[in-house]
Chimera marker file (.cmm) of the C-alpha trace (Angstrom):
<marker_set name="trace">
<marker id="1" x="-74.920" y="-89.915" z="145.900" r="1" g="1" b="0" radius="0.5"/>
<marker id="2" x="-73.786" y="-91.518" z="149.410" r="1" g="1" b="0" radius="0.5"/>
<marker id="3" x="-72.923" y="-89.835" z="152.663" r="1" g="1" b="0" radius="0.5"/>
<marker id="4" x="-71.637" y="-91.795" z="155.517" r="1" g="1" b="0" radius="0.5"/>
<marker id="5" x="-70.564" y="-90.395" z="159.144" r="1" g="1" b="0" radius="0.5"/>
<marker id="6" x="-67.265" y="-92.316" z="160.042" r="1" g="1" b="0" radius="0.5"/>
<marker id="7" x="-65.957" y="-92.568" z="164.002" r="1" g="1" b="0" radius="0.5"/>
<marker id="8" x="-62.350" y="-93.739" z="163.694" r="1" g="1" b="0" radius="0.5"/>
<marker id="9" x="-60.683" y="-94.975" z="167.266" r="1" g="1" b="0" radius="0.5"/>
<marker id="10" x="-57.089" y="-95.775" z="168.248" r="1" g="1" b="0" radius="0.5"/>
<marker id="11" x="-53.748" y="-93.345" z="167.806" r="1" g="1" b="0" radius="0.5"/>
<marker id="12" x="-55.967" y="-91.396" z="165.435" r="1" g="1" b="0" radius="0.5"/>
<marker id="13" x="-54.780" y="-87.769" z="166.842" r="1" g="1" b="0" radius="0.5"/>
<marker id="14" x="-51.065" y="-86.224" z="166.292" r="1" g="1" b="0" radius="0.5"/>
<marker id="15" x="-50.566" y="-88.327" z="163.308" r="1" g="1" b="0" radius="0.5"/>
<marker id="16" x="-51.871" y="-86.097" z="160.752" r="1" g="1" b="0" radius="0.5"/>
<marker id="17" x="-54.749" y="-87.957" z="160.074" r="1" g="1" b="0" radius="0.5"/>
<marker id="18" x="-56.988" y="-85.419" z="159.477" r="1" g="1" b="0" radius="0.5"/>
<marker id="19" x="-55.188" y="-83.244" z="157.017" r="1" g="1" b="0" radius="0.5"/>
<marker id="20" x="-54.181" y="-87.242" z="155.382" r="1" g="1" b="0" radius="0.5"/>
<marker id="21" x="-58.003" y="-87.909" z="155.182" r="1" g="1" b="0" radius="0.5"/>
<marker id="22" x="-58.381" y="-84.123" z="153.334" r="1" g="1" b="0" radius="0.5"/>
<marker id="23" x="-55.834" y="-85.236" z="150.669" r="1" g="1" b="0" radius="0.5"/>
<marker id="24" x="-57.564" y="-88.594" z="150.339" r="1" g="1" b="0" radius="0.5"/>
<marker id="25" x="-60.834" y="-87.196" z="149.943" r="1" g="1" b="0" radius="0.5"/>
<marker id="26" x="-59.910" y="-84.618" z="147.541" r="1" g="1" b="0" radius="0.5"/>
<marker id="27" x="-58.018" y="-87.239" z="145.547" r="1" g="1" b="0" radius="0.5"/>
<marker id="28" x="-61.067" y="-89.332" z="145.443" r="1" g="1" b="0" radius="0.5"/>
<marker id="29" x="-63.570" y="-86.276" z="144.758" r="1" g="1" b="0" radius="0.5"/>
<marker id="30" x="-65.315" y="-86.597" z="147.899" r="1" g="1" b="0" radius="0.5"/>
<marker id="31" x="-66.777" y="-83.725" z="149.970" r="1" g="1" b="0" radius="0.5"/>
<marker id="32" x="-67.166" y="-83.386" z="153.896" r="1" g="1" b="0" radius="0.5"/>
<marker id="33" x="-65.642" y="-82.864" z="156.941" r="1" g="1" b="0" radius="0.5"/>
<marker id="34" x="-63.143" y="-84.415" z="159.204" r="1" g="1" b="0" radius="0.5"/>
<marker id="35" x="-62.549" y="-83.342" z="162.829" r="1" g="1" b="0" radius="0.5"/>
<marker id="36" x="-60.704" y="-84.339" z="166.525" r="1" g="1" b="0" radius="0.5"/>
<marker id="37" x="-63.031" y="-85.044" z="168.999" r="1" g="1" b="0" radius="0.5"/>
<marker id="38" x="-62.475" y="-84.729" z="173.011" r="1" g="1" b="0" radius="0.5"/>
<marker id="39" x="-62.268" y="-88.447" z="173.688" r="1" g="1" b="0" radius="0.5"/>
<marker id="40" x="-59.259" y="-88.755" z="171.106" r="1" g="1" b="0" radius="0.5"/>
<marker id="41" x="-61.287" y="-90.284" z="168.166" r="1" g="1" b="0" radius="0.5"/>
<marker id="42" x="-61.313" y="-88.727" z="164.557" r="1" g="1" b="0" radius="0.5"/>
<marker id="43" x="-64.943" y="-88.212" z="163.166" r="1" g="1" b="0" radius="0.5"/>
<marker id="44" x="-66.012" y="-87.398" z="159.536" r="1" g="1" b="0" radius="0.5"/>
<marker id="45" x="-68.827" y="-86.927" z="157.215" r="1" g="1" b="0" radius="0.5"/>
<marker id="46" x="-67.900" y="-88.144" z="153.789" r="1" g="1" b="0" radius="0.5"/>
<marker id="47" x="-70.078" y="-87.491" z="150.622" r="1" g="1" b="0" radius="0.5"/>
<marker id="48" x="-69.572" y="-88.605" z="146.956" r="1" g="1" b="0" radius="0.5"/>
<marker id="49" x="-69.877" y="-91.408" z="144.158" r="1" g="1" b="0" radius="0.5"/>
<marker id="50" x="-70.772" y="-94.471" z="146.238" r="1" g="1" b="0" radius="0.5"/>
<marker id="51" x="-67.184" y="-96.082" z="144.770" r="1" g="1" b="0" radius="0.5"/>
<marker id="52" x="-65.393" y="-93.220" z="146.065" r="1" g="1" b="0" radius="0.5"/>
<marker id="53" x="-67.247" y="-93.263" z="149.304" r="1" g="1" b="0" radius="0.5"/>
<marker id="54" x="-66.248" y="-96.770" z="149.865" r="1" g="1" b="0" radius="0.5"/>
<marker id="55" x="-62.522" y="-96.210" z="149.267" r="1" g="1" b="0" radius="0.5"/>
<marker id="56" x="-62.355" y="-93.634" z="151.651" r="1" g="1" b="0" radius="0.5"/>
<marker id="57" x="-63.899" y="-95.908" z="154.361" r="1" g="1" b="0" radius="0.5"/>
<marker id="58" x="-61.175" y="-98.686" z="153.439" r="1" g="1" b="0" radius="0.5"/>
<marker id="59" x="-58.709" y="-95.912" z="153.775" r="1" g="1" b="0" radius="0.5"/>
<marker id="60" x="-60.287" y="-95.076" z="157.358" r="1" g="1" b="0" radius="0.5"/>
<marker id="61" x="-59.454" y="-98.505" z="158.238" r="1" g="1" b="0" radius="0.5"/>
<marker id="62" x="-55.526" y="-97.569" z="158.115" r="1" g="1" b="0" radius="0.5"/>
<marker id="63" x="-55.359" y="-93.922" z="158.176" r="1" g="1" b="0" radius="0.5"/>
<marker id="64" x="-51.591" y="-92.407" z="157.380" r="1" g="1" b="0" radius="0.5"/>
<marker id="65" x="-48.338" y="-94.422" z="158.373" r="1" g="1" b="0" radius="0.5"/>
<marker id="66" x="-48.238" y="-93.251" z="162.101" r="1" g="1" b="0" radius="0.5"/>
<marker id="67" x="-51.803" y="-93.894" z="162.771" r="1" g="1" b="0" radius="0.5"/>
<marker id="68" x="-52.999" y="-97.004" z="164.600" r="1" g="1" b="0" radius="0.5"/>
<marker id="69" x="-56.606" y="-97.500" z="164.102" r="1" g="1" b="0" radius="0.5"/>
<marker id="70" x="-58.093" y="-99.996" z="166.522" r="1" g="1" b="0" radius="0.5"/>
<marker id="71" x="-61.915" y="-99.903" z="165.563" r="1" g="1" b="0" radius="0.5"/>
<marker id="72" x="-64.321" y="-97.909" z="162.954" r="1" g="1" b="0" radius="0.5"/>
<marker id="73" x="-67.853" y="-97.149" z="163.306" r="1" g="1" b="0" radius="0.5"/>
<marker id="74" x="-69.981" y="-95.874" z="160.098" r="1" g="1" b="0" radius="0.5"/>
<marker id="75" x="-73.515" y="-95.214" z="159.921" r="1" g="1" b="0" radius="0.5"/>
<marker id="76" x="-75.503" y="-93.149" z="156.767" r="1" g="1" b="0" radius="0.5"/>
<marker id="77" x="-75.638" y="-89.597" z="157.087" r="1" g="1" b="0" radius="0.5"/>
<marker id="78" x="-77.285" y="-86.690" z="155.860" r="1" g="1" b="0" radius="0.5"/>
<marker id="79" x="-76.195" y="-83.328" z="154.378" r="1" g="1" b="0" radius="0.5"/>
<marker id="80" x="-74.722" y="-81.457" z="151.542" r="1" g="1" b="0" radius="0.5"/>
<marker id="81" x="-71.212" y="-80.368" z="151.247" r="1" g="1" b="0" radius="0.5"/>
<marker id="82" x="-69.273" y="-78.427" z="148.157" r="1" g="1" b="0" radius="0.5"/>
<marker id="83" x="-65.704" y="-79.254" z="149.666" r="1" g="1" b="0" radius="0.5"/>
<marker id="84" x="-63.839" y="-81.405" z="151.832" r="1" g="1" b="0" radius="0.5"/>
<marker id="85" x="-62.946" y="-79.677" z="155.119" r="1" g="1" b="0" radius="0.5"/>
<marker id="86" x="-60.793" y="-80.134" z="158.259" r="1" g="1" b="0" radius="0.5"/>
<marker id="87" x="-62.691" y="-78.531" z="161.064" r="1" g="1" b="0" radius="0.5"/>
<marker id="88" x="-62.067" y="-78.390" z="164.871" r="1" g="1" b="0" radius="0.5"/>
<link id1="1" id2="2" r="1" g="1" b="0" radius="0.2"/>
<link id1="2" id2="3" r="1" g="1" b="0" radius="0.2"/>
<link id1="3" id2="4" r="1" g="1" b="0" radius="0.2"/>
<link id1="4" id2="5" r="1" g="1" b="0" radius="0.2"/>
<link id1="5" id2="6" r="1" g="1" b="0" radius="0.2"/>
<link id1="6" id2="7" r="1" g="1" b="0" radius="0.2"/>
<link id1="7" id2="8" r="1" g="1" b="0" radius="0.2"/>
<link id1="8" id2="9" r="1" g="1" b="0" radius="0.2"/>
<link id1="9" id2="10" r="1" g="1" b="0" radius="0.2"/>
<link id1="10" id2="11" r="1" g="1" b="0" radius="0.2"/>
<link id1="11" id2="12" r="1" g="1" b="0" radius="0.2"/>
<link id1="12" id2="13" r="1" g="1" b="0" radius="0.2"/>
<link id1="13" id2="14" r="1" g="1" b="0" radius="0.2"/>
<link id1="14" id2="15" r="1" g="1" b="0" radius="0.2"/>
<link id1="15" id2="16" r="1" g="1" b="0" radius="0.2"/>
<link id1="16" id2="17" r="1" g="1" b="0" radius="0.2"/>
<link id1="17" id2="18" r="1" g="1" b="0" radius="0.2"/>
<link id1="18" id2="19" r="1" g="1" b="0" radius="0.2"/>
<link id1="19" id2="20" r="1" g="1" b="0" radius="0.2"/>
<link id1="20" id2="21" r="1" g="1" b="0" radius="0.2"/>
<link id1="21" id2="22" r="1" g="1" b="0" radius="0.2"/>
<link id1="22" id2="23" r="1" g="1" b="0" radius="0.2"/>
<link id1="23" id2="24" r="1" g="1" b="0" radius="0.2"/>
<link id1="24" id2="25" r="1" g="1" b="0" radius="0.2"/>
<link id1="25" id2="26" r="1" g="1" b="0" radius="0.2"/>
<link id1="26" id2="27" r="1" g="1" b="0" radius="0.2"/>
<link id1="27" id2="28" r="1" g="1" b="0" radius="0.2"/>
<link id1="28" id2="29" r="1" g="1" b="0" radius="0.2"/>
<link id1="29" id2="30" r="1" g="1" b="0" radius="0.2"/>
<link id1="30" id2="31" r="1" g="1" b="0" radius="0.2"/>
<link id1="31" id2="32" r="1" g="1" b="0" radius="0.2"/>
<link id1="32" id2="33" r="1" g="1" b="0" radius="0.2"/>
<link id1="33" id2="34" r="1" g="1" b="0" radius="0.2"/>
<link id1="34" id2="35" r="1" g="1" b="0" radius="0.2"/>
<link id1="35" id2="36" r="1" g="1" b="0" radius="0.2"/>
<link id1="36" id2="37" r="1" g="1" b="0" radius="0.2"/>
<link id1="37" id2="38" r="1" g="1" b="0" radius="0.2"/>
<link id1="38" id2="39" r="1" g="1" b="0" radius="0.2"/>
<link id1="39" id2="40" r="1" g="1" b="0" radius="0.2"/>
<link id1="40" id2="41" r="1" g="1" b="0" radius="0.2"/>
<link id1="41" id2="42" r="1" g="1" b="0" radius="0.2"/>
<link id1="42" id2="43" r="1" g="1" b="0" radius="0.2"/>
<link id1="43" id2="44" r="1" g="1" b="0" radius="0.2"/>
<link id1="44" id2="45" r="1" g="1" b="0" radius="0.2"/>
<link id1="45" id2="46" r="1" g="1" b="0" radius="0.2"/>
<link id1="46" id2="47" r="1" g="1" b="0" radius="0.2"/>
<link id1="47" id2="48" r="1" g="1" b="0" radius="0.2"/>
<link id1="48" id2="49" r="1" g="1" b="0" radius="0.2"/>
<link id1="49" id2="50" r="1" g="1" b="0" radius="0.2"/>
<link id1="50" id2="51" r="1" g="1" b="0" radius="0.2"/>
<link id1="51" id2="52" r="1" g="1" b="0" radius="0.2"/>
<link id1="52" id2="53" r="1" g="1" b="0" radius="0.2"/>
<link id1="53" id2="54" r="1" g="1" b="0" radius="0.2"/>
<link id1="54" id2="55" r="1" g="1" b="0" radius="0.2"/>
<link id1="55" id2="56" r="1" g="1" b="0" radius="0.2"/>
<link id1="56" id2="57" r="1" g="1" b="0" radius="0.2"/>
<link id1="57" id2="58" r="1" g="1" b="0" radius="0.2"/>
<link id1="58" id2="59" r="1" g="1" b="0" radius="0.2"/>
<link id1="59" id2="60" r="1" g="1" b="0" radius="0.2"/>
<link id1="60" id2="61" r="1" g="1" b="0" radius="0.2"/>
<link id1="61" id2="62" r="1" g="1" b="0" radius="0.2"/>
<link id1="62" id2="63" r="1" g="1" b="0" radius="0.2"/>
<link id1="63" id2="64" r="1" g="1" b="0" radius="0.2"/>
<link id1="64" id2="65" r="1" g="1" b="0" radius="0.2"/>
<link id1="65" id2="66" r="1" g="1" b="0" radius="0.2"/>
<link id1="66" id2="67" r="1" g="1" b="0" radius="0.2"/>
<link id1="67" id2="68" r="1" g="1" b="0" radius="0.2"/>
<link id1="68" id2="69" r="1" g="1" b="0" radius="0.2"/>
<link id1="69" id2="70" r="1" g="1" b="0" radius="0.2"/>
<link id1="70" id2="71" r="1" g="1" b="0" radius="0.2"/>
<link id1="71" id2="72" r="1" g="1" b="0" radius="0.2"/>
<link id1="72" id2="73" r="1" g="1" b="0" radius="0.2"/>
<link id1="73" id2="74" r="1" g="1" b="0" radius="0.2"/>
<link id1="74" id2="75" r="1" g="1" b="0" radius="0.2"/>
<link id1="75" id2="76" r="1" g="1" b="0" radius="0.2"/>
<link id1="76" id2="77" r="1" g="1" b="0" radius="0.2"/>
<link id1="77" id2="78" r="1" g="1" b="0" radius="0.2"/>
<link id1="78" id2="79" r="1" g="1" b="0" radius="0.2"/>
<link id1="79" id2="80" r="1" g="1" b="0" radius="0.2"/>
<link id1="80" id2="81" r="1" g="1" b="0" radius="0.2"/>
<link id1="81" id2="82" r="1" g="1" b="0" radius="0.2"/>
<link id1="82" id2="83" r="1" g="1" b="0" radius="0.2"/>
<link id1="83" id2="84" r="1" g="1" b="0" radius="0.2"/>
<link id1="84" id2="85" r="1" g="1" b="0" radius="0.2"/>
<link id1="85" id2="86" r="1" g="1" b="0" radius="0.2"/>
<link id1="86" id2="87" r="1" g="1" b="0" radius="0.2"/>
<link id1="87" id2="88" r="1" g="1" b="0" radius="0.2"/>
</marker_set>
């Protein structure tokens, strides 16, 4: 099991980033959460099989069709999740 925290910067709000990430996480079997931040970024904690977590990290660098990701920060995280949720 691998758990990472991801912060995604750029044009990532108002482009269905959170819901698109939720759908991608469900497709990959990943648990955790995603939310918008007040500074315009999106942040998420993702947990699952290392290959699946790596896949959603790669997806985060592009996001949904209308997003323009400029910068992504990633670090190890902790927690236990039973599903993937959009919060906030």
